[in-house]
C-alpha positions in Angstrom: 104.1 167.4 191.0 104.3 169.7 187.8 107.4 170.0 185.7 108.5 173.7 184.4 111.1 174.6 182.0 114.9 174.1 183.5 115.9 177.1 184.4 119.7 178.3 184.1 121.6 179.7 187.1 120.7 183.1 186.8 118.5 182.4 184.0 119.8 183.5 180.8 119.8 180.2 178.6 116.3 181.0 179.2 116.0 184.3 178.4 118.3 183.8 175.0 116.3 180.7 173.4 112.8 183.2 174.3 114.9 186.0 172.7 116.0 184.0 169.8 112.0 183.0 169.6 110.5 186.1 169.5 113.4 187.8 166.8 112.5 185.3 164.9 109.1 186.6 163.8 110.3 190.4 162.9 109.6 191.0 159.2 112.6 192.7 157.3 111.6 196.5 156.6 111.9 198.3 153.5 115.5 200.3 153.2 114.3 201.8 149.6 117.5 199.9 148.2 116.0 198.2 145.3 114.3 201.5 144.4 117.6 203.4 144.4 118.8 201.0 142.1 116.0 200.9 139.9 116.4 204.9 139.2 120.2 204.1 138.5 119.3 201.7 136.0 120.9 198.5 138.1 119.1 195.4 137.4 117.9 193.2 141.0 117.8 189.3 140.3 116.2 187.0 142.9 119.3 185.3 143.7 117.2 182.1 143.7 117.1 182.4 139.8 120.9 183.2 139.5 122.7 181.1 142.3 122.2 176.8 142.1 123.2 175.0 145.0 126.1 172.7 144.1 125.9 169.4 145.7 128.6 166.6 144.7 127.2 163.2 144.2 129.1 160.4 145.8 128.9 157.0 144.3 130.9 154.0 145.8 133.7 153.3 143.3 135.7 150.1 143.2 138.8 150.1 141.3 139.6 146.9 140.3 143.0 146.3 139.0 146.5 148.5 138.5 146.0 152.5 138.0 146.0 153.3 134.0 149.3 154.6 133.0 150.1 158.2 133.6 149.5 159.8 130.1 153.3 160.1 128.8 155.1 163.4 127.0 155.3 162.0 124.1 154.4 162.1 120.1 151.0 160.4 121.2 149.8 163.1 123.6 146.9 165.1 122.8 148.9 168.3 122.8 152.0 167.2 120.7 152.5 169.3 117.8 155.1 169.4 115.5 156.9 172.5 115.6 157.9 174.0 118.4 156.5 177.0 120.8 157.6 180.2 122.6 155.6 180.0 125.7 155.8 183.1 127.6 154.3 182.7 131.5 153.9 183.9 134.8 157.1 183.6 136.2 158.9 184.1 132.6 161.0 187.6 132.9 163.3 188.7 129.4 166.9 189.2 129.7 166.9 192.4 128.0 163.5 193.7 129.7 161.8 197.1 127.8 164.2 197.1 125.2 163.4 193.0 124.2 159.7 193.6 124.4 160.2 197.2 122.1 161.4 194.5 119.9 159.3 191.7 120.4 156.2 193.6 120.3 156.6 195.8 117.6 156.3 198.9 120.1 157.3 202.3 120.8 158.3 203.3 124.5 157.0 207.2 126.1 159.6 207.5 129.2 156.1 210.0 130.7 152.1 209.3 130.9 150.1 211.1 127.8 149.9 214.8 128.5 145.8 214.6 129.0 146.8 212.4 132.0 149.8 214.1 133.4 147.4 216.8 133.4 144.5 215.3 135.3 146.6 213.8 138.0 147.7 217.8 138.6 144.3 218.7 139.3 143.6 215.9 141.0 142.4 217.2 144.6 142.2 214.0 147.4 140.3 215.0 150.2 141.7 214.8 153.5 139.2 212.1 155.2 139.7 210.3 151.9 143.4 210.5 152.2 143.4 209.7 155.9 140.8 206.5 155.1 143.9 205.3 152.8 146.5 205.3 155.3 144.4 203.5 157.5 143.9 201.3 154.9 147.5 201.0 154.1 148.0 199.7 157.6 144.8 197.3 157.4 146.5 195.8 154.9 149.9 195.7 156.0 150.3 195.1 159.2 146.3 194.2 161.1 145.7 191.5 159.3 146.0 187.8 160.6 147.0 185.7 158.6 150.0 183.9 159.6 152.3 181.6 156.9 155.5 181.3 155.7 156.9 184.3 154.2 159.1 183.6 151.4 162.9 182.3 151.6 165.9 185.3 152.9 169.0 185.1 150.8 172.1 186.8 151.2 173.9 187.0 147.8 176.8 186.8 150.3 176.1 183.7 151.7 174.0 181.9 148.8 174.2 178.6 151.7 173.6 180.1 154.7 169.6 179.4 156.1 167.8 181.6 157.7 165.5 180.9 160.0 162.0 180.8 158.4 159.6 183.8 159.2 156.0 184.0 159.4 153.7 186.7 158.4 151.2 187.8 155.6 152.4 186.4 152.4 152.6 188.9 149.6 149.9 187.7 147.6 147.3 188.2 150.1 149.1 191.8 150.6 149.0 193.0 147.0 145.1 191.7 146.8 144.1 193.3 149.9 145.5 196.5 149.2 144.4 197.0 145.5 141.3 195.8 146.8 141.5 199.0 148.9 142.9 201.3 146.3 140.2 200.7 143.9 137.4 200.9 146.8 138.8 204.4 147.5 138.5 205.0 143.6 135.4 204.3 143.7 134.4 206.6 146.6 136.2 209.6 144.9 134.7 209.2 141.7 131.1 208.8 142.7 128.8 205.9 141.7 128.1 207.5 138.4 131.5 206.6 136.9 132.0 203.1 139.7 128.4 202.0 138.0 130.3 201.7 134.9 132.9 199.3 135.9 133.7 195.8 136.8 136.2 194.4 139.0 137.2 190.6 137.9 139.7 188.6 139.4 142.2 185.9 138.8 141.8 185.9 135.1 143.2 184.8 132.0 144.1 185.9 129.2 146.1 183.8 125.7 147.4 184.8 122.8 149.2 182.9 120.1 151.7 184.8 117.7 153.5 184.2 114.7 156.4 186.2 114.0 158.8 185.6 111.2 158.2 181.4 111.4 158.9 181.7 115.6 155.4 180.4 117.2 155.2 182.6 119.9 151.9 182.2 123.0 151.1 184.9 125.8 149.6 182.4 128.7 148.7 184.9 131.3 147.1 185.8 134.4 145.7 189.2 135.3 145.0 189.1 139.2 142.7 191.8 138.6 141.0 193.2 135.5 138.6 196.3 135.9 136.1 196.1 133.2 133.9 199.0 131.1 130.9 199.4 129.7 132.4 201.5 127.0 136.1 201.3 125.4 138.9 204.1 126.4 139.4 206.6 123.7 142.4 206.2 121.9 145.1 208.4 121.8 145.8 210.8 118.5 148.1 209.7 116.7 149.2 212.9 114.9 150.7 213.8 118.2 152.3 210.4 118.9 154.0 209.5 115.8 155.4 205.8 115.9 157.4 206.5 113.3 159.4 209.1 114.6 160.8 206.8 116.5 163.1 203.8 116.0 162.9 200.2 117.8 166.3 200.0 119.9 169.0 197.0 118.2 169.8 194.5 120.1 171.6 192.0 118.4 172.9 189.6 118.5 170.1 188.7 121.2 167.1 187.5 119.7 163.6 188.9 120.7 162.8 185.1 122.0 165.8 184.6 123.7 164.9 183.5 127.7 161.4 182.6 126.4 161.1 178.4 127.3 159.7 176.2 124.3 158.0 174.1 124.1 156.1 171.1 121.9 152.6 169.9 124.1 150.3 173.5 123.7 147.4 174.7 122.1 147.1 177.1 119.9 143.5 179.1 120.8 142.8 182.4 121.4 141.4 183.4 125.3 139.3 186.4 126.4 137.8 186.0 130.1 134.6 188.1 129.4 132.0 187.3 126.9 131.7 189.7 123.7 127.8 190.5 124.9 128.7 191.2 128.3 127.8 194.6 128.8 130.4 195.6 131.2 133.5 193.3 128.5 135.7 196.5 127.3 139.2 196.3 129.4 139.9 199.4 131.1 143.0 198.8 133.7 144.8 195.9 135.0 146.2 195.5 138.4 149.6 192.8 139.0 150.6 191.9 141.6 155.1 191.7 141.5 156.1 189.7 144.4 159.7 188.7 144.5 159.1 184.9 144.2 156.3 185.5 141.5 159.0 186.0 138.8 162.4 184.2 138.2 164.8 184.6 136.3 166.5 181.7 134.1 169.8 182.6 134.9 169.0 182.9 138.8 170.4 186.1 138.7 168.5 188.8 140.7 165.4 190.3 138.7 165.6 194.1 137.4 162.8 196.9 137.4 163.4 196.8 133.2 162.2 193.5 133.2 159.7 193.6 135.8 158.3 196.9 134.1 158.1 194.8 130.8 156.2 192.6 132.1 153.7 194.3 132.4 153.7 195.8 129.2 153.4 192.3 127.6 150.7 191.7 129.8 148.4 195.0 128.8 149.6 193.7 125.3 147.8 190.3 126.1 145.0 191.6 127.2 144.1 194.1 124.3 145.4 191.7 121.5 143.0 189.6 123.4 139.7 191.0 123.2 141.1 192.5 119.3 141.4 188.8 118.4 137.6 188.5 119.6 136.3 191.4 118.6 138.1 191.7 114.6 139.1 188.1 114.5 141.7 185.8 114.3 143.3 187.4 111.0 143.3 190.8 112.0 146.6 192.7 111.4 146.2 196.4 112.1 143.2 197.1 113.7 140.0 199.3 112.7 139.7 200.8 116.2 143.3 200.5 118.6 142.3 199.1 122.3 143.9 200.9 125.3 144.5 199.0 128.5 146.2 200.8 131.4 148.5 198.7 133.8 149.2 199.0 137.1 152.1 197.0 139.0 153.2 196.7 142.5 154.4 194.4 144.9 152.6 196.2 148.0 155.6 199.3 148.4 156.5 200.3 145.0 153.7 201.1 142.0 154.2 201.4 138.6 151.6 202.7 136.4 151.6 202.5 132.4 149.4 202.6 129.3 149.4 200.4 126.2 147.6 201.4 123.2 147.2 198.1 120.4 147.2 199.3 117.0 148.7 196.5 114.8 149.4 192.9 115.6 151.9 192.9 112.7 154.9 192.6 115.0 157.3 191.7 111.9 160.4 193.6 111.7 159.7 194.8 107.9 156.3 195.9 109.0 156.0 199.8 108.5 156.6 202.3 111.3 153.5 203.9 111.2 151.8 201.0 112.8 153.7 200.1 115.8 151.7 200.1 119.1 152.3 202.7 121.9 153.4 202.1 125.4 153.4 205.3 128.1 155.1 204.4 131.5 155.9 206.7 134.3 158.6 206.3 137.3 157.9 203.8 140.0 157.0 205.8 143.4 156.6 204.2 146.9 153.3 204.0 148.3 155.7 204.4 151.8 159.0 204.0 153.2 158.2 201.6 156.5 155.3 199.8 157.0 155.1 197.8 160.4 155.8 197.5 164.0 158.4 200.0 165.5 159.0 200.1 168.9 156.1 198.2 169.1 153.4 200.4 167.7 151.5 199.8 164.4 153.8 203.0 162.1 153.2 204.0 158.4 156.5 206.1 157.3 156.7 208.6 154.0 153.7 207.8 153.1 152.7 209.3 149.7 149.9 209.9 148.5 150.4 210.3 144.6 149.8 207.0 144.4 146.4 207.5 145.1 146.0 210.5 142.6 147.1 208.3 140.1 145.3 205.5 140.7 142.2 207.8 141.1 142.8 209.4 137.8 143.4 206.0 136.0 140.3 204.4 137.3 137.7 207.5 136.4 139.9 207.8 132.6 137.6 206.9 130.3 
């Protein structure tokens, strides 16, 4: 008796097995992508030359005796400093909002974007097909995403002790990350490959800038959720048109500019910019920030106001620009030889806030000359939609605002 291959009931398994053998012998066809990239000046590298396989080494470690004692926060700690430092982190907000940030950063505020930016926004027309695609992307990010986790606690100001049932859904961090990535993708489609090839998007970076102001040590250690870098720096604004000497800083007396910023004696006095100076796309262009209600908190447990959220975006834009300035001109630079401009987009996945910060000086003392102050331009917050979710069992996007995509496209294409 001759043995034959084992066949399934309808021979489907035998068919699949032979089909995989045939398909495994196919050779990949030439798509022309490498030639197209080489024509645009984009290098193509072999993944084996860049990526290295990471293998975890497991060793049999036998611990004999008790565990080592925990490091105590005392004078023997390696990060202990005799002088205390005001440490501004990601969850901090300023008591007086933008007014306090102006005094802290020696910055003049304009309640509108620069004229040339506003003109480009008015002239920008988003194609209908791209606009419809963006609406579908909003639904995909905020409604169709399959993540189901515990969302933030629901609080009732009139009943602070009442506990509402926990709601499962998409986390605010995931919503913001998906929505901003969709916006960047549509901006790349709008401006074309010539501009998109000069931009790079880097996620989850951190910038650290220490500042000494009137004998006070202040350190900004802030996370940037998405940093869009460029191959060339942004053109600074004309100081003859926007004259900071014509504006005065607000008076916040008796409040000090460092109020509500926590202090510590355990810190590392250093500058940190996340991109190497030798990298081609090292110039900061636009920062994308998440600002969900659970991301920031007031020291006195009061609700965070819109003014405090805008001040947070202003400080983050200053931190990125200052970290880049220290990398280019050294740690002792005061008045910058060439101003550094950084755009900022802050959102909680519903409202969007657009602003532009220009760093002219790192001398933040109150006795500084009014002619060498920093500039910050902001625009009123705008809602992307009024309601997005399931209405009567149907996914619905109500009152979609196309101005958000227009402003984002202008920011992305600015140079």
